ROSE-4610 file (N, C-alpha, C; in Angstrom, 1 decimal, always signed):
// ROSE-4610
residu = [X/X/X/X/X/X/X/X/X/X/X/X/X/X/X/X/X/X/X/X/X/X/X/X/X/X/X/X/X/X/X/X/X/X/X/X/X/X/X/X/X/X/X/X/X/X/X/X/X/X/X/X/X/X/X/X/X/X/X/X/X/X/X/X/X/X/X/X/X/X/X/X/X/X/X/X/X/X/X/X/X/X/X/X/X/X/X/X/X/X/X/X/X/X/X/X/X/X/X/X/X/X/X/X/X/X/X/X/X/X/X/X/X/X/X/X/X/X/X/X/X/X/X/X/X/X/X/X/X/X/X/X/X/X/X/X/X/X/X/X/X/X/X/X/X/X/X/X/X/X/X/X/X/X/X/X/X/X/X/X/X/X/X/X/X/X/X/X/X/X/X/X/X/X/X/X/X/X/X/X/X/X/X/X/X/X/X/X/X/X/X/X/X/X/X/X/X/X/X/X/X/X/X/X/X/X/X/X/X/X/X/X/X/X/X/X/X/X/X/X/X/X/X/X/X/X/X/X/X/X/X/X/X/X/X/X/X/X/X/X/X/X/X/X/X/X/X/X/X/X/X/X/X/X/X/X/X/X/X/X/X/X/X/X/X/X/X/X/X/X/X/X/X/X/X/X/X/X/X/X/X/X/X/X/X/X/X/X/X/X/X/X/X/X/X/X/X/X/X/X/X/X/X/X/X/X/X/X/X/X/X/X/X/X/X/X/X/X/X/X/X/X/X/X/X/X/X/X/X/X/X/X/X/X/X/X/X/X/X/X/X/X/X/X/X/X/X/X/X/X/X/X/X/X/X/X/X/X/X/X/X/X/X/X/X/X/X/X/X/X/X/X/X/X/X/X/X/X/X/X/X/X/X/X/X/X/X/X/X/X/X/X/X/X/X/X/X/X/X/X/X/X/X/X/X/X/X/X/X/X/X/X/X/X/X/X/X/X/X/X/X/X/X/X/X/X/X/X/X/X/X/X/X/X/X/X/X/X/X/X/X/X/X/X/X/X/X/X/X/X/X/X/X/X/X/X/X/X/X/X/X/X/X/X/X/X/X/X/X/X/X/X/X/X/X/X/X/X/X/X/X/X/X/X/X/X/X/X/X/X/X/X/X/X/X/X/X/X/X/X/X/X/X/X/X/X/X/X/X/X/X/X/X/X/X/X/X/X/X/X/X/X/X/X/X/X/X/X/X/X/X/X/X/X/X/X/X/X/X/X/X/X/X/X/X/X/X/X/X/X/X/X/X/X/X/X/X/X/X/X/X/X/X/X/X/X/X/X/X/X/X/X/X/X/X/X/X/X/X/X/X/X/X/X/X/X/X/X/X/X/X/X/X/X/X/X/X/X/X/X/X/X/X/X/X/X/X/X/X/X/X/X/X/X/X/X/X/X/X/X/X/X/X/X/X/X/X/X/X/X/X/X/X/X/X/X/X/X/X/X/X/X/X/X/X/X/X/X/X/X/X/X/X/X/X/X/X/X/X/X/X/X/X/X/X/X]
num = [1/1/1/2/2/2/3/3/3/4/4/4/5/5/5/6/6/6/7/7/7/8/8/8/9/9/9/10/10/10/11/11/11/12/12/12/13/13/13/14/14/14/15/15/15/16/16/16/17/17/17/18/18/18/19/19/19/20/20/20/21/21/21/22/22/22/23/23/23/24/24/24/25/25/25/26/26/26/27/27/27/28/28/28/29/29/29/30/30/30/31/31/31/32/32/32/33/33/33/34/34/34/35/35/35/36/36/36/37/37/37/38/38/38/39/39/39/40/40/40/41/41/41/42/42/42/43/43/43/44/44/44/45/45/45/46/46/46/47/47/47/48/48/48/49/49/49/50/50/50/51/51/51/52/52/52/53/53/53/54/54/54/55/55/55/56/56/56/57/57/57/58/58/58/59/59/59/60/60/60/61/61/61/62/62/62/63/63/63/64/64/64/65/65/65/66/66/66/67/67/67/68/68/68/69/69/69/70/70/70/71/71/71/72/72/72/73/73/73/74/74/74/75/75/75/76/76/76/77/77/77/78/78/78/79/79/79/80/80/80/81/81/81/82/82/82/83/83/83/84/84/84/85/85/85/86/86/86/87/87/87/88/88/88/89/89/89/90/90/90/91/91/91/92/92/92/93/93/93/94/94/94/95/95/95/96/96/96/97/97/97/98/98/98/99/99/99/100/100/100/101/101/101/102/102/102/103/103/103/104/104/104/105/105/105/106/106/106/107/107/107/108/108/108/109/109/109/110/110/110/111/111/111/112/112/112/113/113/113/114/114/114/115/115/115/116/116/116/117/117/117/118/118/118/119/119/119/120/120/120/121/121/121/122/122/122/123/123/123/124/124/124/125/125/125/126/126/126/127/127/127/128/128/128/129/129/129/130/130/130/131/131/131/132/132/132/133/133/133/134/134/134/135/135/135/136/136/136/137/137/137/138/138/138/139/139/139/140/140/140/141/141/141/142/142/142/143/143/143/144/144/144/145/145/145/146/146/146/147/147/147/148/148/148/149/149/149/150/150/150/151/151/151/152/152/152/153/153/153/154/154/154/155/155/155/156/156/156/157/157/157/158/158/158/159/159/159/160/160/160/161/161/161/162/162/162/163/163/163/164/164/164/165/165/165/166/166/166/167/167/167/168/168/168/169/169/169/170/170/170/171/171/171/172/172/172/173/173/173/174/174/174/175/175/175/176/176/176/177/177/177/178/178/178/179/179/179/180/180/180/181/181/181/182/182/182/183/183/183/184/184/184/185/185/185/186/186/186/187/187/187/188/188/188/189/189/189/190/190/190/191/191/191/192/192/192/193/193/193/194/194/194/195/195/195/196/196/196/197/197/197/198/198/198/199/199/199/200/200/200/201/201/201/202/202/202/203/203/203/204/204/204/205/205/205/206/206/206/207/207/207/208/208/208/209/209/209/210/210/210/211/211/211/212/212/212/213/213/213/214/214/214/215/215/215/216/216/216/217/217/217/218/218/218/219/219/219/220/220/220/221/221/221/222/222/222]
x = [+0.8/+0.0/+0.9/+0.4/+1.2/+1.1/+2.1/+2.1/+1.2/+0.5/-0.4/+0.3/-0.1/+0.5/+0.2/+1.1/+0.8/-0.1/-1.2/-2.2/-1.9/-1.5/-1.1/-2.0/-2.4/-3.1/-2.2/-2.2/-1.4/-2.2/-1.7/-2.3/-1.3/-1.5/-0.6/-1.4/-1.3/-2.1/-1.4/-0.2/+0.5/+0.3/-0.5/-0.7/+0.5/+1.5/+2.7/+3.5/+3.6/+4.3/+3.5/+2.2/+1.4/+1.7/+1.8/+2.1/+3.5/+4.4/+5.8/+5.9/+5.3/+5.4/+4.7/+3.5/+2.8/+3.7/+4.3/+5.2/+6.3/+6.9/+7.9/+7.5/+6.3/+5.8/+5.4/+4.8/+4.4/+5.6/+6.8/+8.0/+8.3/+7.7/+7.9/+6.8/+7.0/+6.0/+5.2/+5.7/+5.0/+4.0/+3.9/+3.1/+2.0/+0.8/-0.3/-0.9/-1.0/-1.6/-3.1/-3.9/-5.3/-6.1/-5.5/-6.2/-5.3/-5.8/-5.0/-6.0/-5.5/-6.2/-5.4/-6.2/-5.5/-5.7/-6.5/-6.6/-6.9/-6.8/-6.9/-8.2/-9.3/-10.6/-10.8/-10.4/-10.5/-9.7/-8.5/-7.7/-8.4/-9.1/-9.8/-11.0/-11.7/-12.8/-12.4/-11.3/-10.8/-10.2/-9.6/-9.0/-10.2/-11.2/-12.4/-13.0/-13.0/-13.7/-12.8/-11.5/-10.6/-9.8/-9.7/-9.0/-7.6/-6.7/-5.4/-4.5/-3.4/-2.5/-1.6/-1.3/-0.4/-1.0/-0.9/-1.2/+0.0/+0.4/+1.6/+1.0/+1.3/+0.6/+1.6/+1.2/+1.9/+1.4/+2.2/+1.8/+1.0/+1.3/+0.7/-0.3/-1.6/-2.6/-3.8/-4.6/-5.8/-6.9/-7.8/-8.9/-8.6/-7.6/-7.2/-5.7/-4.9/-3.5/-3.1/-2.0/-1.6/-1.6/-1.2/-1.3/-2.7/-3.7/-5.1/-5.6/-5.1/-5.5/-5.1/-3.8/-3.3/-4.1/-4.6/-5.5/-6.7/-7.4/-8.6/-8.3/-7.2/-6.9/-6.7/-6.0/-5.8/-7.1/-8.1/-9.4/-10.3/-10.3/-11.2/-10.6/-9.3/-8.6/-7.3/-7.5/-6.4/-5.4/-5.7/-4.8/-3.9/-4.3/-3.5/-2.3/-1.2/+0.1/+0.3/+0.7/+0.8/+2.3/+2.6/+4.0/+3.9/+4.6/+4.6/+5.7/+5.3/+6.3/+6.2/+7.2/+7.1/+8.4/+8.2/+9.4/+9.8/+9.0/+9.3/+10.3/+11.4/+12.5/+12.5/+11.6/+11.5/+11.1/+11.8/+11.5/+10.1/+9.5/+8.2/+7.2/+7.3/+6.4/+6.6/+7.8/+8.1/+7.5/+7.6/+7.1/+5.6/+5.0/+3.5/+3.0/+3.6/+3.2/+3.2/+4.3/+4.5/+3.5/+3.2/+2.3/+0.9/+0.5/-0.8/-0.9/+0.2/+0.2/+0.9/+1.5/+2.4/+3.6/+4.0/+5.2/+6.3/+6.1/+7.2/+7.3/+8.5/+8.7/+9.8/+9.5/+10.4/+10.4/+11.6/+11.7/+11.6/+10.9/+10.8/+12.1/+13.1/+14.3/+15.2/+14.7/+15.5/+14.6/+13.5/+12.6/+13.2/+12.5/+13.1/+13.2/+14.4/+14.5/+14.1/+14.3/+13.9/+12.4/+11.6/+10.2/+9.8/+10.5/+10.2/+10.6/+11.8/+12.2/+11.2/+10.7/+9.7/+8.5/+8.0/+6.7/+6.9/+8.0/+8.2/+8.5/+9.2/+9.5/+8.3/+7.4/+6.2/+5.2/+5.2/+4.4/+4.8/+6.0/+6.5/+6.4/+5.8/+5.5/+6.6/+7.5/+8.5/+8.1/+9.1/+8.9/+10.1/+10.0/+11.1/+11.2/+12.5/+12.8/+13.9/+13.6/+14.5/+16.0/+16.9/+18.3/+18.9/+18.4/+18.9/+18.5/+17.3/+16.9/+17.6/+17.8/+18.6/+20.0/+20.6/+22.0/+22.0/+21.0/+20.9/+20.7/+19.8/+19.6/+20.8/+21.7/+22.9/+23.9/+23.8/+24.8/+26.1/+26.8/+28.0/+29.1/+30.0/+31.1/+32.0/+32.2/+33.2/+32.5/+32.0/+31.2/+32.1/+33.4/+34.3/+34.6/+34.2/+34.5/+33.6/+34.1/+33.2/+32.1/+31.0/+29.8/+30.1/+29.7/+30.0/+29.1/+28.0/+27.1/+27.8/+28.6/+29.2/+30.1/+30.9/+31.8/+31.0/+29.9/+29.1/+28.4/+28.0/+27.3/+28.2/+29.5/+30.4/+30.7/+30.6/+30.9/+29.6/+28.5/+27.2/+27.3/+27.0/+27.0/+26.0/+26.3/+25.4/+24.5/+23.2/+22.3/+21.7/+21.4/+20.8/+19.4/+18.8/+17.3/+16.5/+16.9/+16.1/+16.3/+17.5/+17.7/+16.9/+16.8/+16.0/+14.5/+14.0/+12.6/+12.3/+13.2/+13.0/+13.0/+13.9/+13.9/+12.6/+12.1/+10.9/+9.7/+9.6/+8.5/+8.6/+9.8/+10.1/+9.7/+10.0/+9.7/+8.2/+7.5/+6.0/+5.3/+6.0/+5.4/+5.1/+5.5/+5.3/+6.2/+5.7/+6.5/+7.4/+8.4/+9.3/+8.5/+7.5/+6.6/+5.8/+5.3/+4.5/+5.4/+6.6/+7.5/+7.9/+8.2/+8.6/+7.5/+6.2/+5.1/+5.0/+5.2/+5.0/+6.1/+7.3/+8.5/+8.7/+8.0/+8.2/+9.5/+10.0/+11.2/+11.0/+12.0/+11.9/+12.1/+11.5/+11.6/+13.1/+13.9/+15.3/+16.0/+15.6/+16.2/+15.9/+14.6/+14.3/+15.2/+15.3/+16.2/+17.6/+18.1/+19.5/+19.6/+18.6/+18.6/+18.6/+17.7/+17.6/+18.8/+19.4/+20.6/+21.8/+21.9/+23.0/+22.8/+21.6/+21.4/+21.6/+21.1/+21.3/+22.8/+23.5/+25.0/+25.7/+25.3/+26.0/+25.7/+24.5/+24.1/+24.5/+24.9/+25.2/+24.0/+22.9/+21.6/+21.4/+20.7/+20.4/+19.0/+18.1/+16.7/+15.8/+14.5/+13.6/+13.4/+13.5/+13.4/+14.4/+15.6/+16.6/+16.2/+15.6/+15.1/+14.0/+13.1/+12.0/+12.5/+13.4/+14.0/+14.7/+15.5/+16.3/+15.4/+14.3/+13.4/+12.6/+12.1/+11.4/+12.3/+13.6/+14.5/+14.8/+14.9/+15.2/+14.0/+12.8/+11.6/+11.2/+11.6/+11.2/+9.8/+9.3/+7.9/+6.9/+7.2/+6.3/+6.2/+7.2/+7.3/+7.0/+6.6/+6.4/+5.2]
y = [-1.2/+0.0/+1.3/+2.3/+3.5/+4.2/+4.9/+5.6/+6.8/+7.1/+8.2/+9.5/+10.4/+11.7/+12.6/+13.6/+14.6/+15.7/+16.0/+16.9/+18.3/+19.2/+20.5/+21.6/+22.6/+23.8/+24.9/+25.8/+26.9/+28.2/+29.2/+30.5/+31.6/+32.5/+33.6/+34.6/+35.9/+36.9/+37.3/+36.8/+37.1/+35.9/+36.0/+34.9/+34.2/+35.0/+34.5/+33.7/+34.2/+33.5/+32.2/+32.2/+31.0/+30.0/+30.5/+29.5/+28.9/+29.7/+29.3/+28.2/+28.5/+27.6/+26.3/+26.4/+25.2/+24.3/+25.0/+24.2/+23.5/+24.2/+23.7/+22.4/+22.5/+21.4/+20.2/+20.5/+19.4/+18.7/+19.3/+18.6/+17.4/+17.3/+16.2/+15.2/+14.0/+13.0/+12.6/+13.0/+12.6/+13.7/+14.8/+15.9/+16.2/+16.5/+16.8/+18.2/+19.1/+20.4/+20.3/+20.4/+20.2/+21.5/+22.6/+23.9/+25.1/+26.2/+27.4/+28.6/+29.5/+30.6/+31.9/+33.0/+34.3/+35.2/+34.8/+35.6/+34.7/+35.3/+34.5/+33.8/+34.5/+34.0/+32.8/+32.9/+31.8/+30.6/+30.9/+29.8/+29.0/+29.7/+29.0/+28.2/+28.8/+28.0/+26.8/+26.9/+25.7/+24.7/+25.1/+24.1/+23.4/+24.0/+23.4/+22.4/+22.7/+21.9/+20.7/+21.0/+20.0/+19.1/+19.6/+18.9/+18.5/+19.5/+19.1/+18.7/+18.0/+17.6/+18.8/+19.6/+20.8/+22.0/+23.2/+24.4/+25.3/+25.7/+26.6/+28.0/+28.9/+30.2/+31.4/+32.4/+33.7/+34.4/+35.1/+35.7/+37.0/+37.7/+39.0/+38.8/+38.6/+38.4/+39.3/+39.7/+40.5/+39.7/+40.4/+39.7/+39.1/+38.3/+37.6/+37.3/+37.8/+37.6/+36.1/+35.7/+34.3/+33.8/+34.7/+34.3/+34.0/+34.8/+34.6/+33.3/+33.1/+31.8/+30.6/+30.7/+29.6/+29.4/+30.4/+30.3/+29.6/+29.9/+29.3/+27.8/+27.5/+26.1/+25.3/+25.8/+25.1/+24.6/+25.5/+25.1/+24.3/+24.6/+24.0/+22.8/+22.8/+21.7/+21.3/+20.7/+20.4/+19.5/+18.7/+17.7/+18.4/+19.6/+20.3/+21.0/+20.7/+21.4/+22.7/+23.7/+25.0/+25.4/+25.7/+26.2/+27.6/+28.5/+29.9/+30.0/+30.6/+31.0/+32.5/+33.2/+34.6/+35.4/+36.7/+37.6/+38.1/+37.9/+38.4/+37.7/+38.3/+37.7/+38.1/+38.9/+39.4/+38.2/+38.1/+37.0/+37.1/+38.3/+38.4/+37.6/+37.6/+36.9/+35.4/+35.0/+33.5/+33.1/+33.9/+33.5/+33.5/+34.5/+34.5/+33.2/+32.8/+31.7/+30.4/+30.2/+29.0/+29.0/+30.2/+30.3/+29.9/+30.1/+29.7/+28.4/+27.6/+26.2/+26.0/+27.0/+26.7/+25.9/+25.1/+24.2/+24.4/+25.3/+25.5/+26.9/+27.4/+28.8/+28.9/+29.2/+29.3/+30.7/+31.2/+32.5/+32.4/+33.3/+33.3/+33.4/+34.1/+34.2/+32.9/+32.0/+30.7/+29.5/+29.8/+28.7/+27.7/+26.6/+25.6/+24.3/+23.8/+22.6/+22.8/+24.1/+24.3/+24.2/+24.6/+24.4/+22.9/+22.2/+20.8/+20.0/+20.4/+19.8/+20.1/+21.4/+21.8/+20.9/+20.8/+20.0/+18.6/+18.0/+16.6/+16.5/+17.5/+17.4/+17.5/+18.5/+18.6/+17.5/+16.9/+15.7/+14.6/+14.5/+13.4/+13.7/+14.8/+15.2/+16.1/+16.6/+17.5/+19.0/+19.9/+21.3/+21.7/+22.9/+23.3/+24.9/+25.2/+26.7/+26.9/+28.0/+28.3/+28.4/+27.8/+27.8/+29.2/+30.2/+31.5/+32.0/+31.7/+32.1/+31.2/+30.0/+29.1/+29.7/+30.1/+30.6/+31.9/+32.7/+34.0/+33.8/+32.8/+32.4/+32.0/+31.2/+30.7/+31.8/+32.9/+34.0/+33.7/+34.8/+34.6/+34.0/+33.2/+32.6/+33.7/+34.7/+35.8/+37.1/+37.8/+39.1/+40.1/+40.0/+40.9/+40.5/+39.3/+38.8/+39.5/+39.8/+40.4/+39.5/+40.1/+39.3/+38.5/+37.2/+36.4/+36.9/+37.5/+37.9/+38.9/+39.8/+40.8/+40.2/+39.1/+38.5/+37.8/+37.1/+36.4/+37.3/+38.4/+39.4/+39.9/+40.1/+40.6/+39.6/+38.4/+37.3/+36.8/+37.4/+36.9/+37.3/+36.4/+36.7/+37.8/+38.5/+39.6/+39.1/+39.3/+38.8/+40.0/+39.9/+41.0/+41.1/+42.2/+42.4/+41.3/+40.9/+39.9/+38.5/+38.2/+37.0/+36.9/+38.0/+38.0/+37.8/+38.4/+38.3/+36.8/+36.2/+34.8/+33.9/+34.2/+33.3/+33.5/+34.7/+35.0/+34.2/+34.3/+33.7/+32.2/+31.7/+30.2/+29.7/+30.5/+30.1/+30.1/+31.0/+31.1/+30.0/+29.2/+28.0/+28.2/+29.3/+29.5/+28.7/+28.2/+27.4/+28.4/+27.8/+28.6/+29.3/+28.6/+29.2/+30.4/+30.3/+31.4/+32.6/+32.3/+33.3/+34.1/+33.3/+34.0/+34.9/+34.5/+35.3/+36.6/+36.4/+37.6/+38.6/+38.1/+39.0/+39.4/+38.8/+39.2/+38.7/+37.5/+37.0/+35.6/+35.0/+33.6/+32.6/+31.5/+30.4/+30.1/+30.0/+29.7/+30.7/+32.0/+33.1/+32.9/+32.5/+32.2/+31.1/+30.1/+29.0/+29.4/+30.3/+30.9/+31.7/+32.6/+33.4/+32.5/+31.5/+30.6/+29.8/+29.2/+28.4/+29.3/+30.5/+31.4/+31.8/+32.1/+32.5/+31.4/+30.2/+29.0/+28.7/+28.9/+28.6/+29.6/+30.8/+31.8/+31.5/+31.0/+30.7/+29.3/+28.5/+27.1/+26.2/+26.6/+25.9/+24.8/+23.7/+22.6/+22.2/+22.9/+22.5/+23.7/+23.6/+24.6/+24.9/+23.9/+24.1/+25.1/+25.1/+26.1/+27.5/+27.5/+28.8/+29.4/+28.6/+29.0/+29.6/+28.8/+29.2/+30.5/+30.7/+31.9/+33.1/+33.0/+34.1/+34.5/+33.5/+33.8/+34.5/+34.0/+34.6/+36.0/+36.4/+37.7/+38.7/+38.1/+39.0/+39.4/+38.8/+39.2/+38.8/+37.8/+37.4/+38.6/+39.3/+40.4/+41.5/+41.6/+42.6/+42.1/+40.8/+40.2/+40.9]
z = [+0.0/+0.0/+0.0/-0.7/-0.8/+0.6/+1.0/+2.2/+2.1/+3.2/+3.3/+3.2/+2.3/+2.1/+3.2/+3.5/+4.4/+3.8/+4.4/+3.8/+4.3/+3.4/+3.8/+3.3/+4.2/+3.8/+3.8/+2.7/+2.6/+2.7/+3.3/+3.5/+3.3/+2.3/+2.1/+1.2/+1.5/+0.8/-0.5/-0.8/-2.1/-3.0/-4.1/-4.9/-5.5/-5.8/-6.5/-5.4/-4.2/-3.1/-2.9/-2.9/-2.7/-3.7/-5.0/-6.1/-6.0/-5.6/-5.4/-4.3/-3.2/-2.1/-2.4/-3.1/-3.5/-4.4/-5.4/-6.3/-5.5/-4.6/-3.8/-3.0/-2.4/-1.6/-2.5/-3.6/-4.5/-5.1/-5.0/-5.5/-4.5/-3.4/-2.4/-2.6/-3.0/-3.3/-2.0/-0.8/+0.4/+0.9/+0.1/+0.5/-0.5/+0.0/-0.9/-0.4/-1.3/-0.9/-1.1/+0.0/-0.1/-0.2/+0.1/+0.0/+0.1/-0.5/-0.5/-0.1/+0.8/+1.2/+1.0/+0.8/+0.5/+1.7/+2.7/+3.9/+5.1/+6.3/+7.5/+7.8/+7.5/+7.7/+6.8/+5.5/+4.6/+5.0/+5.6/+6.1/+7.2/+8.1/+9.2/+8.6/+7.7/+7.1/+6.4/+5.6/+4.9/+5.8/+6.9/+7.9/+8.5/+8.9/+9.5/+8.5/+7.2/+6.2/+5.8/+5.7/+5.1/+6.1/+7.4/+8.4/+7.9/+7.5/+7.1/+8.2/+7.9/+8.9/+9.3/+8.4/+8.6/+7.9/+8.6/+8.0/+7.9/+6.7/+6.6/+6.4/+7.3/+7.4/+7.3/+6.5/+6.6/+7.8/+8.6/+9.8/+9.5/+8.4/+8.1/+6.9/+7.3/+6.3/+6.6/+5.6/+5.8/+6.5/+7.2/+7.8/+9.1/+9.2/+10.4/+10.3/+11.3/+11.2/+11.5/+11.1/+11.3/+12.7/+13.6/+15.1/+15.5/+15.0/+15.4/+14.7/+13.4/+12.7/+13.5/+14.0/+14.8/+16.1/+16.7/+17.9/+17.6/+16.4/+16.0/+15.7/+15.1/+14.7/+15.9/+16.9/+18.2/+18.8/+18.7/+19.3/+18.3/+17.0/+16.1/+15.4/+15.2/+14.5/+15.3/+16.5/+17.4/+16.8/+15.8/+15.2/+14.1/+13.7/+12.7/+13.2/+12.7/+13.2/+12.4/+13.1/+12.4/+12.3/+11.0/+10.7/+10.1/+10.6/+10.1/+9.0/+7.9/+6.8/+6.7/+7.2/+7.4/+7.1/+6.9/+6.8/+8.2/+9.2/+10.5/+11.3/+11.6/+12.3/+13.8/+14.2/+15.6/+16.5/+17.5/+18.5/+19.1/+19.1/+19.7/+18.9/+17.5/+16.7/+17.0/+17.1/+17.3/+18.6/+19.6/+21.0/+20.9/+20.3/+20.2/+19.5/+18.4/+17.6/+18.5/+19.1/+19.9/+21.2/+21.7/+22.8/+22.4/+21.1/+20.7/+20.0/+20.2/+19.7/+18.4/+17.8/+16.6/+16.9/+16.0/+16.2/+15.2/+14.2/+13.2/+12.8/+12.6/+12.2/+11.2/+9.9/+8.8/+8.2/+8.0/+7.3/+5.8/+5.2/+3.7/+3.0/+3.7/+3.0/+3.0/+3.8/+3.8/+3.6/+2.8/+2.5/+1.6/+1.2/+0.4/+1.2/+1.3/+2.1/+3.5/+4.0/+5.4/+5.6/+4.7/+4.8/+4.7/+3.8/+3.7/+5.0/+5.6/+6.8/+7.9/+7.9/+9.0/+8.9/+7.7/+7.5/+8.0/+7.6/+8.0/+9.5/+10.1/+11.5/+12.3/+12.0/+12.8/+12.6/+11.4/+11.1/+12.0/+12.3/+13.2/+14.7/+15.0/+16.4/+17.0/+16.1/+16.6/+16.4/+16.6/+16.3/+15.4/+14.8/+13.9/+14.0/+14.1/+14.2/+13.1/+12.3/+11.2/+11.7/+10.9/+11.3/+11.6/+10.9/+11.1/+12.5/+12.9/+14.3/+15.3/+15.0/+16.0/+16.2/+15.1/+15.2/+16.0/+15.7/+16.5/+18.0/+18.3/+19.7/+20.4/+19.6/+20.2/+20.4/+19.6/+19.7/+18.9/+18.6/+17.8/+18.7/+18.1/+18.9/+19.3/+18.5/+18.8/+18.5/+19.4/+19.2/+18.4/+18.5/+17.8/+16.4/+16.0/+14.6/+13.6/+12.4/+11.4/+11.0/+10.6/+10.2/+8.9/+8.9/+7.7/+6.5/+6.8/+5.7/+4.8/+5.4/+4.6/+3.6/+3.9/+2.9/+1.9/+2.2/+1.2/+0.3/+0.8/-0.1/-1.2/-0.8/-1.8/-2.9/-2.6/-3.6/-4.4/-4.1/-4.7/-6.2/-7.1/-8.5/-8.9/-9.9/-10.4/-11.5/-11.3/-12.3/-13.1/-14.4/-15.1/-14.8/-15.1/-14.9/-15.6/-16.8/-17.5/-16.9/-16.4/-15.7/-14.5/-13.7/-12.5/-12.9/-13.9/-14.3/-14.7/-15.4/-15.9/-14.6/-13.7/-12.5/-11.7/-11.6/-10.8/-11.5/-12.8/-13.5/-13.5/-13.5/-13.4/-12.0/-11.0/-9.6/-9.4/-10.1/-10.0/-10.7/-11.5/-12.1/-13.6/-14.2/-15.6/-16.5/-17.6/-18.5/-19.3/-20.0/-20.8/-21.9/-22.5/-23.5/-23.0/-21.8/-21.2/-20.9/-20.3/-20.0/-21.3/-22.3/-23.6/-24.1/-24.0/-24.4/-23.5/-22.2/-21.3/-21.5/-21.8/-22.0/-23.4/-24.4/-25.8/-26.4/-25.9/-26.4/-26.9/-27.5/-28.0/-26.9/-27.0/-26.0/-25.8/-26.9/-26.7/-25.9/-26.0/-25.3/-23.8/-23.5/-22.1/-21.5/-22.3/-21.8/-21.6/-22.5/-22.3/-21.0/-20.8/-19.5/-18.3/-18.3/-17.2/-16.9/-18.0/-17.9/-17.4/-17.9/-17.5/-16.0/-15.6/-14.2/-13.3/-13.6/-12.8/-12.7/-13.8/-13.8/-12.9/-12.9/-12.0/-10.5/-10.2/-8.8/-8.4/-9.3/-9.0/-8.7/-9.3/-9.1/-10.1/-9.7/-10.6/-10.6/-9.9/-9.9/-9.6/-9.9/-9.8/-8.3/-7.4/-6.0/-5.5/-6.0/-5.6/-6.1/-7.3/-7.8/-6.9/-6.6/-5.7/-4.4/-3.8/-2.5/-2.6/-3.7/-3.9/-4.1/-5.0/-5.3/-4.0/-3.3/-2.0/-1.1/-0.9/+0.0/-0.3/-1.6/-2.0/-1.9/-1.7/-1.6/-3.0/-4.1/-5.4/-5.8/-5.1/-5.4/-5.1/-4.0/-3.6/-4.7/-5.6/-6.6/-8.0/-8.1/-9.4/-10.2]
């Protein structure tokens, strides 16, 4: 018999972010996305109707904020595990989420394998905290040492505007043909931009593109 898939509900008010996260999760054969919501109240309604195993929520949504959605789910869907996928790195948000029953916290800038790890970790009864927040909680080994981010930023490859656009559209789930039509260029040209950008970044899969675009915040400006 085939193993039962993890049933996941997604909620984010940015449709392109929603599409990117959905594509990322569907790349895992153990996960099934059973519903998508664009605001907090819709997320609560869908959770009540669909009884998902896991709800992946943005914390800043219209109608009802993610923290309030988590409160409702703790009462109405106690078996549903809540994972936040958010831009908020403030410890106050993290504390609030866990206080209302949340069990996972992933930053959008480090999504990708981290979100997949979070989904599987909470499904197995554990909790998950984004590695960046774990590192911050641990504190720097040497407060006087220069920040590592500064060095990595200097060595980050430079992408052209067109390469960035192609990566954003690819991460959003568009085919090469659709991207070509939207940008008014040939399909072969799209393939060239994508191959060149992935080569610069050392990427080999669309999952890496989705993670990178989400982390850069480019979805919000698509």
